[in-house]
C-alpha positions as CSV (number, residue, x, y, z in Angstrom):
1,M,13.7,23.3,-2.4
2,E,10.5,21.6,-1.4
3,E,8.9,19.3,-4.0
4,Y,5.5,20.2,-5.4
5,I,3.7,16.8,-6.0
6,E,0.4,16.8,-7.8
7,I,-1.9,14.1,-9.2
8,T,-4.4,14.8,-11.9
9,N,-6.8,13.2,-14.3
10,G,-6.6,16.2,-16.6
11,I,-9.6,17.9,-15.1
12,N,-9.2,17.5,-11.3
13,H,-6.0,18.2,-9.5
14,H,-4.8,17.2,-6.0
15,T,-1.6,18.3,-4.2
16,C,0.1,15.5,-2.3
17,S,2.6,15.7,0.6
18,S,4.7,12.8,-0.6
19,L,5.2,10.4,-3.6
20,T,3.8,7.6,-1.4
21,E,0.6,9.6,-0.9
22,A,0.5,10.4,-4.7
23,Y,0.7,6.7,-5.6
24,V,-1.8,5.6,-3.1
25,L,-4.3,8.3,-3.8
26,G,-3.5,8.1,-7.6
27,Q,-4.3,4.4,-7.6
28,H,-7.5,4.9,-5.6
29,Y,-8.7,7.7,-7.9
30,A,-7.7,5.8,-11.1
31,T,-9.7,2.8,-9.9
32,E,-12.7,4.7,-8.6
33,L,-12.9,7.0,-11.7
34,Q,-11.8,4.2,-14.1
35,G,-9.4,6.5,-15.8
36,E,-5.6,7.3,-15.9
37,I,-4.1,9.5,-13.2
38,T,-0.8,11.4,-13.9
39,I,1.8,12.2,-11.2
40,F,3.7,15.4,-11.6
41,V,6.7,16.5,-9.4
42,N,7.6,20.2,-9.7
43,G,5.6,20.4,-13.0
44,T,7.4,17.4,-14.6
45,K,5.4,14.2,-15.4
46,V,6.9,11.3,-13.6
47,D,4.4,8.5,-14.0
48,T,0.9,7.5,-15.1
49,I,-1.3,5.2,-13.1
50,A,-3.8,3.0,-15.0
51,P,-7.0,1.9,-13.4
52,Q,-7.2,-1.5,-11.8
53,P,-10.2,-3.6,-11.0
54,R,-11.7,-2.5,-7.7
55,S,-10.2,-4.7,-5.0
56,S,-13.6,-4.9,-3.2
57,E,-15.1,-6.3,-6.3
58,L,-12.3,-8.9,-6.6
59,F,-11.5,-9.8,-3.0
60,G,-13.8,-7.8,-0.7
61,E,-10.8,-6.2,0.9
62,I,-8.9,-2.8,1.1
63,P,-5.5,-2.5,-0.6
64,P,-2.7,-3.0,2.0
65,I,-1.2,0.5,1.7
66,L,-4.6,2.2,2.0
67,E,-5.4,-0.1,4.9
68,K,-2.3,1.0,6.7
69,M,-3.1,4.7,6.0
70,I,-6.6,4.2,7.4
71,A,-5.2,2.5,10.5
72,D,-3.1,5.7,10.9
73,G,-6.1,8.0,10.8
74,Y,-6.5,8.6,7.0
75,N,-10.2,8.8,5.9
76,P,-10.5,8.3,2.1
77,N,-14.2,9.4,2.4
78,A,-13.6,12.5,4.6
79,K,-16.2,15.2,4.3
80,D,-15.6,19.0,4.7
81,G,-17.7,19.5,7.8
82,D,-17.0,23.2,8.4
83,G,-17.0,24.3,4.8
84,D,-13.4,25.7,4.8
85,G,-12.5,23.6,1.7
86,Y,-10.3,21.1,3.6
87,V,-11.0,17.7,5.0
88,Q,-9.4,16.1,8.1
89,D,-8.5,19.5,9.5
90,G,-5.7,19.6,12.0
91,T,-4.4,16.2,11.2
92,K,-1.4,15.1,9.1
93,W,-4.0,14.0,6.5
94,E,-5.5,17.5,6.1
95,R,-6.0,18.2,2.4
96,P,-8.1,20.3,0.0
97,V,-11.5,18.9,-0.9
């Protein structure tokens, strides 16, 4: 059975392809939104991520895991250029807006 992994702040929800992605994006969203993000696996709450100070404000650098993802083609600021509701179409980082 394939795992259904989701992160949410209670209003917005995002489906993730792995727990690693959930933790990286969860930390990013928690920090950017300055609110808690909850991780669910198959509908069961597995963790809550608290916001941290923005690394760029503290050190002027990108967190190491996100930096590695960006080097591998992930764009945290991707835009939906064709209006289909997905960003980074046709890549392993394709995801809903």
